[in-house]
MDTraj code that builds the backbone (N, CA, C; nanometers):
import mdtraj as md
import numpy as np

residues = "MET ARG ARG GLY MET GLU VAL ALA LEU LEU ALA LEU VAL LEU THR GLY CYS GLY SER GLY ASP ARG ALA ARG GLU GLN ALA ALA GLY SER ALA GLU PRO SER ALA THR LYS GLU ALA ALA ARG PRO ALA ALA PHE ALA ARG CYS ALA THR CYS HIS GLN THR ALA PRO GLY ARG ASN GLY ILE GLY PRO SER LEU ALA GLY VAL TYR GLY ALA PRO ALA ALA HIS GLU PRO THR TYR ALA TYR SER GLY ALA MET ARG SER SER GLY LEU VAL TRP ASP GLU ALA THR LEU ASP ALA TYR LEU ALA ASP PRO ARG ASN VAL VAL PRO GLY THR LYS MET VAL PHE PRO GLY VAL ARG ASP PRO ALA GLU ARG THR ALA LEU ILE GLU TYR LEU LYS THR LEU".split()
xyz = np.array([
    [0.0825, -0.1198, 0.0000],
    [0.0000, 0.0000, 0.0000],
    [0.0859, 0.1247, 0.0000],
    [0.1912, 0.1247, 0.0848],
    [0.2792, 0.2409, 0.0933],
    [0.3460, 0.2676, -0.0415],
    [0.3891, 0.1623, -0.1095],
    [0.4536, 0.1760, -0.2413],
    [0.3584, 0.2428, -0.3399],
    [0.2330, 0.2037, -0.3380],
    [0.1337, 0.2638, -0.4267],
    [0.1149, 0.4117, -0.4000],
    [0.1176, 0.4499, -0.2743],
    [0.1035, 0.5910, -0.2372],
    [0.2251, 0.6706, -0.2836],
    [0.3451, 0.6096, -0.2734],
    [0.4666, 0.6776, -0.3178],
    [0.4627, 0.7001, -0.4685],
    [0.4183, 0.6015, -0.5405],
    [0.4086, 0.6132, -0.6860],
    [0.3064, 0.7202, -0.7226],
    [0.1923, 0.7224, -0.6542],
    [0.0890, 0.8226, -0.6817],
    [0.1396, 0.9624, -0.6500],
    [0.2136, 0.9771, -0.5393],
    [0.2705, 1.1069, -0.5029],
    [0.3727, 1.1508, -0.6071],
    [0.4579, 1.0591, -0.6511],
    [0.5552, 1.0905, -0.7546],
    [0.4848, 1.1352, -0.8823],
    [0.3770, 1.0707, -0.9184],
    [0.3011, 1.1092, -1.0373],
    [0.2482, 1.2507, -1.0238],
    [0.1979, 1.2854, -0.9065],
    [0.1488, 1.4214, -0.8835],
    [0.2607, 1.5235, -0.8941],
    [0.3756, 1.4941, -0.8353],
    [0.4887, 1.5864, -0.8405],
    [0.5349, 1.6053, -0.9841],
    [0.5475, 1.4958, -1.0578],
    [0.5938, 1.5046, -1.1961],
    [0.4937, 1.5740, -1.2867],
    [0.3675, 1.5727, -1.2521],
    [0.2669, 1.6434, -1.3307],
    [0.3028, 1.7901, -1.3416],
    [0.3512, 1.8477, -1.2351],
    [0.3915, 1.9877, -1.2369],
    [0.5160, 2.0118, -1.3181],
    [0.5924, 1.9077, -1.3490],
    [0.7161, 1.9211, -1.4264],
    [0.6931, 1.8967, -1.5745],
    [0.5704, 1.8713, -1.6144],
    [0.5441, 1.8443, -1.7554],
    [0.5582, 1.6983, -1.7911],
    [0.5891, 1.6117, -1.6963],
    [0.6055, 1.4697, -1.7220],
    [0.4891, 1.3898, -1.6660],
    [0.3800, 1.4545, -1.6396],
    [0.2681, 1.3918, -1.5725],
    [0.2046, 1.2783, -1.6482],
    [0.1884, 1.2907, -1.7796],
    [0.1232, 1.1842, -1.8546],
    [0.1995, 1.0534, -1.8397],
    [0.3290, 1.0602, -1.8574],
    [0.4108, 0.9399, -1.8468],
    [0.4085, 0.8865, -1.7039],
    [0.4186, 0.9757, -1.6061],
    [0.4175, 0.9330, -1.4665],
    [0.2834, 0.8700, -1.4309],
    [0.1728, 0.9281, -1.4788],
    [0.0405, 0.8701, -1.4512],
    [0.0280, 0.7328, -1.5148],
    [0.0822, 0.7161, -1.6368],
    [0.0768, 0.5864, -1.7019],
    [0.1543, 0.4828, -1.6218],
    [0.2738, 0.5228, -1.5734],
    [0.3533, 0.4300, -1.4955],
    [0.2834, 0.3967, -1.3649],
    [0.2228, 0.4971, -1.3016],
    [0.1517, 0.4734, -1.1757],
    [0.0342, 0.3797, -1.1981],
    [-0.0271, 0.3887, -1.3143],
    [-0.1413, 0.3030, -1.3458],
    [-0.0973, 0.1655, -1.3942],
    [0.0352, 0.1471, -1.4121],
    [0.0867, 0.0171, -1.4548],
    [0.0955, 0.0020, -1.6051],
    [0.0765, 0.1083, -1.6808],
    [0.0819, 0.0995, -1.8256],
    [0.2261, 0.1074, -1.8736],
    [0.2657, 0.0173, -1.9616],
    [0.4001, 0.0214, -2.0190],
    [0.4012, 0.0971, -2.1509],
    [0.2835, 0.1298, -2.2014],
    [0.2741, 0.1993, -2.3294],
    [0.2927, 0.3492, -2.3114],
    [0.3726, 0.4144, -2.3996],
    [0.3880, 0.5593, -2.3915],
    [0.2609, 0.6292, -2.4359],
    [0.2464, 0.7539, -2.3947],
    [0.1302, 0.8311, -2.4358],
    [0.1363, 0.8589, -2.5845],
    [0.0230, 0.8904, -2.6438],
    [0.0157, 0.9169, -2.7873],
    [0.0565, 1.0612, -2.8141],
    [0.1836, 1.0881, -2.7998],
    [0.2358, 1.2220, -2.8256],
    [0.3181, 1.2198, -2.9529],
    [0.3551, 1.3385, -2.9985],
    [0.4423, 1.3467, -3.1154],
    [0.5734, 1.2746, -3.0890],
    [0.6247, 1.2890, -2.9691],
    [0.7503, 1.2234, -2.9327],
    [0.7371, 1.0725, -2.9468],
    [0.6251, 1.0169, -2.9027],
    [0.6048, 0.8733, -2.9110],
    [0.5929, 0.8271, -3.0555],
    [0.5445, 0.9118, -3.1438],
    [0.5272, 0.8762, -3.2841],
    [0.6554, 0.8950, -3.3644],
    [0.7592, 0.9479, -3.3016],
    [0.8852, 0.9758, -3.3710],
    [0.9470, 0.8447, -3.4185],
    [0.9713, 0.8305, -3.5498],
    [1.0310, 0.7064, -3.5991],
    [1.1777, 0.6955, -3.5576],
    [1.2257, 0.5745, -3.5470],
    [1.3651, 0.5510, -3.5079],
    [1.4617, 0.6214, -3.6028],
    [1.4284, 0.6281, -3.7297],
    [1.5167, 0.6917, -3.8285],
    [1.5375, 0.8400, -3.7993],
    [1.4476, 0.9005, -3.7210],
    [1.4617, 1.0433, -3.6907],
    [1.5819, 1.0716, -3.6013],
    [1.6356, 0.9705, -3.5366],
    [1.7541, 0.9903, -3.4518],
    [1.8670, 1.0538, -3.5320],
    [1.8806, 1.0166, -3.6582],
    [1.9838, 1.0768, -3.7438],
    [1.9547, 1.2236, -3.7695],
    [1.8287, 1.2585, -3.7844],
    [1.7888, 1.3971, -3.8092],
    [1.8092, 1.4823, -3.6842],
    [1.7760, 1.4227, -3.5679],
    [1.7810, 1.4947, -3.4418],
    [1.9223, 1.5360, -3.4028],
    [2.0211, 1.4795, -3.4677],
    [2.1589, 1.5211, -3.4434],
    [2.1753, 1.6691, -3.4765],
    [2.1063, 1.7161, -3.5778],
    [2.1201, 1.8549, -3.6231],
    [1.9928, 1.9382, -3.6100],
    [1.8766, 1.8735, -3.6109],
    [1.7494, 1.9454, -3.6161],
    [1.6682, 1.9320, -3.4875],
    [1.6031, 2.0404, -3.4491],
    [1.5070, 2.0439, -3.3393],
    [1.3663, 2.0347, -3.3992],
    [1.2680, 2.0027, -3.3154],
    [1.1304, 1.9986, -3.3634],
    [1.0445, 2.1082, -3.3012],
    [1.0984, 2.1807, -3.2063],
    [1.0246, 2.2914, -3.1453],
    [1.0343, 2.4137, -3.2366],
    [0.9256, 2.4874, -3.2524],
    [0.9286, 2.6066, -3.3383],
    [1.0364, 2.7057, -3.2936],
    [1.1138, 2.7540, -3.3909],
    [1.2142, 2.8560, -3.3644],
    [1.3393, 2.8078, -3.2950],
    [1.3483, 2.6800, -3.2647],
    [1.4666, 2.6260, -3.1963],
    [1.5534, 2.5552, -3.2978],
    [1.6540, 2.6248, -3.3431],
    [1.7441, 2.5693, -3.4427],
    [1.8628, 2.5022, -3.3757],
    [1.9169, 2.4048, -3.4441],
    [2.0411, 2.3410, -3.4029],
    [2.1427, 2.3743, -3.5105],
    [2.2182, 2.2751, -3.5494],
    [2.3090, 2.2928, -3.6624],
    [2.2255, 2.3215, -3.7867],
    [2.1111, 2.2567, -3.7950],
    [2.0146, 2.2807, -3.9015],
    [1.8928, 2.3519, -3.8453],
    [1.8022, 2.3925, -3.9332],
    [1.6835, 2.4661, -3.8880],
    [1.5832, 2.3771, -3.8150],
    [1.4983, 2.4397, -3.7363],
    [1.3875, 2.3694, -3.6739],
    [1.3020, 2.3070, -3.7839],
    [1.2510, 2.1882, -3.7574],
    [1.1645, 2.1219, -3.8551],
    [1.0164, 2.1421, -3.8255],
    [0.9865, 2.2232, -3.7258],
    [0.8468, 2.2528, -3.6932],
    [0.7810, 2.3232, -3.8113],
    [0.6693, 2.2716, -3.8555],
    [0.5947, 2.3341, -3.9643],
    [0.6578, 2.3187, -4.1010],
    [0.7535, 2.2287, -4.1144],
    [0.8240, 2.2155, -4.2423],
    [0.7331, 2.1590, -4.3526],
    [0.6461, 2.0626, -4.3181],
    [0.5631, 2.0018, -4.4225],
    [0.4673, 2.1054, -4.4813],
    [0.4723, 2.1207, -4.6113],
    [0.3868, 2.2158, -4.6816],
    [0.4450, 2.3559, -4.6906],
    [0.5549, 2.3791, -4.6234],
    [0.6171, 2.5121, -4.6222],
    [0.7174, 2.5255, -4.7371],
    [0.7453, 2.6484, -4.7767],
    [0.8510, 2.6679, -4.8765],
    [0.9881, 2.6434, -4.8132],
    [1.0838, 2.6046, -4.8942],
    [1.2205, 2.5878, -4.8458],
    [1.2667, 2.7199, -4.7852],
    [1.3511, 2.7091, -4.6830],
    [1.4068, 2.8267, -4.6149],
    [1.2990, 2.9085, -4.5441],
    [1.1987, 2.8413, -4.4885],
    [1.0851, 2.9112, -4.4259],
    [1.1119, 2.9551, -4.2823],
    [1.2099, 2.8963, -4.2143],
    [1.2368, 2.9297, -4.0738],
    [1.3123, 3.0630, -4.0686],
    [1.2481, 3.1686, -4.0203],
    [1.3075, 3.3025, -4.0281],
    [1.4318, 3.3226, -3.9412],
    [1.4535, 3.2367, -3.8437],
    [1.5678, 3.2571, -3.7536],
    [1.6881, 3.1711, -3.7903],
    [1.6861, 3.1059, -3.9059],
    [1.7976, 3.0203, -3.9471],
    [1.8674, 3.0798, -4.0699],
    [1.9984, 3.0705, -4.0715],
    [2.0788, 3.1226, -4.1837],
    [2.0974, 3.0121, -4.2886],
    [2.0042, 3.0053, -4.3816],
    [2.0101, 2.9045, -4.4879],
    [2.1174, 2.9396, -4.5897],
    [2.1597, 2.8395, -4.6645],
    [2.2509, 2.8628, -4.7762],
    [2.1754, 2.9376, -4.8861],
    [2.2488, 3.0067, -4.9699],
    [2.1875, 3.0733, -5.0852],
    [2.1171, 2.9731, -5.1748],
    [2.1749, 2.8540, -5.1868],
    [2.1148, 2.7499, -5.2711],
    [1.9762, 2.7110, -5.2195],
    [1.9636, 2.6969, -5.0888],
    [1.8333, 2.6601, -5.0324],
    [1.7349, 2.7755, -5.0452],
    [1.7804, 2.8975, -5.0174],
    [1.6898, 3.0136, -5.0260],
    [1.6371, 3.0331, -5.1680],
    [1.7180, 3.0024, -5.2675],
    [1.6752, 3.0249, -5.4059],
    [1.6218, 2.8986, -5.4738],
    [1.6047, 2.7896, -5.3989],
    [1.5639, 2.6625, -5.4595],
    [1.4208, 2.6633, -5.5127],
    [1.3321, 2.7423, -5.4520],
    [1.1927, 2.7446, -5.4949],
    [1.1143, 2.6206, -5.4548],
    [1.1711, 2.5350, -5.3724],
    [1.1040, 2.4117, -5.3321],
    [0.9942, 2.4377, -5.2304],
    [0.8959, 2.3503, -5.2317],
    [0.7933, 2.3447, -5.1280],
    [0.8004, 2.2030, -5.0730],
    [0.8028, 2.1904, -4.9414],
    [0.8239, 2.0608, -4.8775],
    [0.6967, 1.9765, -4.8743],
    [0.6633, 1.9172, -4.9879],
    [0.5528, 1.8222, -4.9962],
    [0.6119, 1.6805, -4.9939],
    [0.5288, 1.5794, -5.0081],
    [0.5776, 1.4415, -4.9993],
    [0.6845, 1.4103, -5.1029],
    [0.6599, 1.4461, -5.2273],
    [0.7544, 1.4132, -5.3339],
    [0.8875, 1.4853, -5.3153],
    [0.8814, 1.6124, -5.2795],
    [1.0041, 1.6904, -5.2617],
    [1.0826, 1.6408, -5.1413],
    [1.0131, 1.6163, -5.0303],
    [1.0815, 1.5638, -4.9116],
    [1.1432, 1.4278, -4.9402],
    [1.0714, 1.3422, -5.0115],
    [1.1239, 1.2095, -5.0426],
    [1.2530, 1.2212, -5.1238],
    [1.2517, 1.3036, -5.2261],
    [1.3715, 1.3212, -5.3085],
    [1.4853, 1.3833, -5.2281],
    [1.4540, 1.4859, -5.1497],
    [1.5571, 1.5548, -5.0718],
    [1.6157, 1.4632, -4.9640],
    [1.5305, 1.3903, -4.8936],
    [1.5807, 1.3001, -4.7906],
    [1.6651, 1.1873, -4.8498],
    [1.6365, 1.1483, -4.9731],
    [1.7146, 1.0436, -5.0393],
    [1.8533, 1.0939, -5.0783],
    [1.8630, 1.2189, -5.1223],
    [1.9918, 1.2721, -5.1702],
    [1.9903, 1.4247, -5.1656],
    [2.0093, 1.4822, -5.0480],
    [1.9980, 1.6279, -5.0322],
    [2.0854, 1.7089, -5.1268],
    [2.2098, 1.6682, -5.1447],
    [2.3027, 1.7474, -5.2266],
    [2.2729, 1.7386, -5.3753],
    [2.2018, 1.6363, -5.4178],
    [2.1617, 1.6274, -5.5579],
    [2.0390, 1.7153, -5.5834],
    [1.9460, 1.7204, -5.4872],
    [1.8235, 1.7988, -5.5038],
    [1.8523, 1.9480, -5.4903],
    [1.9391, 1.9851, -5.3964],
    [1.9761, 2.1255, -5.3776],
    [2.1285, 2.1352, -5.3770],
    [2.1887, 2.1391, -5.4951],
    [2.3342, 2.1536, -5.4996],
    [2.3758, 2.2830, -5.4285],
    [2.4729, 2.2705, -5.3400],
    [2.5168, 2.3860, -5.2633],
    [2.4495, 2.3980, -5.1277],
    [2.3624, 2.3016, -5.0923],
    [2.3000, 2.3038, -4.9605],
    [2.4062, 2.2901, -4.8524],
    [2.3783, 2.3450, -4.7346],
    [2.4697, 2.3311, -4.6204],
    [2.4575, 2.1932, -4.5569],
    [2.3502, 2.1221, -4.5884],
    [2.3270, 1.9917, -4.5271],
    [2.4245, 1.8892, -4.5849],
    [2.5116, 1.8369, -4.4995],
    [2.6128, 1.7417, -4.5448],
    [2.5674, 1.5969, -4.5295],
    [2.4509, 1.5762, -4.4716],
    [2.3964, 1.4423, -4.4529],
    [2.3828, 1.3738, -4.5891],
    [2.4306, 1.2493, -4.6027],
    [2.4282, 1.1831, -4.7338],
    [2.2913, 1.1373, -4.7808],
    [2.1945, 1.1254, -4.6906],
    [2.0606, 1.0848, -4.7310],
    [2.0157, 0.9559, -4.6657],
    [1.8874, 0.9289, -4.6797],
    [1.8245, 0.8081, -4.6260],
    [1.7931, 0.7192, -4.7452],
    [1.8622, 0.6092, -4.7562],
    [1.8463, 0.5211, -4.8729],
    [1.7179, 0.4382, -4.8692],
    [1.6735, 0.4006, -4.7523],
    [1.5573, 0.3119, -4.7381],
    [1.4269, 0.3888, -4.7593],
    [1.3499, 0.3537, -4.8644],
    [1.2239, 0.4241, -4.8920],
    [1.1239, 0.4166, -4.7760],
    [1.1194, 0.3053, -4.7034],
    [1.0263, 0.2928, -4.5906],
    [1.0652, 0.3891, -4.4785],
    [1.1932, 0.4060, -4.4548],
    [1.2382, 0.5020, -4.3533],
    [1.2037, 0.6447, -4.3950],
    [1.2207, 0.6764, -4.5237],
    [1.1846, 0.8104, -4.5715],
    [1.0361, 0.8353, -4.5545],
    [0.9543, 0.7360, -4.5862],
    [0.8095, 0.7500, -4.5705],
    [0.7744, 0.7743, -4.4240],
    [0.8361, 0.7004, -4.3339],
    [0.8093, 0.7187, -4.1906],
    [0.8523, 0.8589, -4.1457],
    [0.9642, 0.9057, -4.1948],
    [1.0113, 1.0406, -4.1604],
    [0.9146, 1.1470, -4.2113],
    [0.8685, 1.1318, -4.3329],
    [0.7758, 1.2293, -4.3920],
    [0.6446, 1.2304, -4.3137],
    [0.5937, 1.1148, -4.2787],
    [0.4701, 1.1088, -4.2004],
    [0.4894, 1.1787, -4.0655],
    [0.6044, 1.1625, -4.0048],
    [0.6338, 1.2295, -3.8781],
    [0.6427, 1.3806, -3.8994],
    [0.7112, 1.4233, -4.0038],
    [0.7239, 1.5676, -4.0307],
    [0.5875, 1.6337, -4.0498],
    [0.4929, 1.5604, -4.1023],
    [0.3572, 1.6134, -4.1200],
    [0.2935, 1.6502, -3.9856],
    [0.3369, 1.5865, -3.8782],
    [0.2757, 1.6111, -3.7473],
    [0.3368, 1.7284, -3.6734],
    [0.4466, 1.7797, -3.7228],
    [0.5180, 1.8860, -3.6502],
    [0.4596, 2.0230, -3.6775],
])
top = md.Topology()
chain = top.add_chain()
for i, resn in enumerate(residues, 1):
    res = top.add_residue(resn, chain, resSeq=i)
    for name in ("N", "CA", "C"):
        top.add_atom(name, md.element.get_by_symbol(name[0]), res)
traj = md.Trajectory(xyz[None], top)
């Protein structure tokens, strides 16, 4: 009984820290993560997360990917894009993202992105579906 009370108290404390959903799930005995964007993040995104953030306006080595799907290339106003990206005229739809994720330097010669690309079409599809949620 005491253990259950400690877990419930911990869940309440963590709720104030923004971790409440996960803490409540653990307190309830659920091993499944909540249905958040973070939980839907595909494993292949780990390579992207090395340089990119998903929070709006939070850039890393690369620009934030928040709102990227459907946006024109170089849409993040607080990131210093290459001239090649700014003048590319691209719009980040499924076809453009698929081509760019497969071979960034071929789609936008002169891009600052040195990542060689994602060869696996299923991984690219999962990444694009995730980007749609940001």
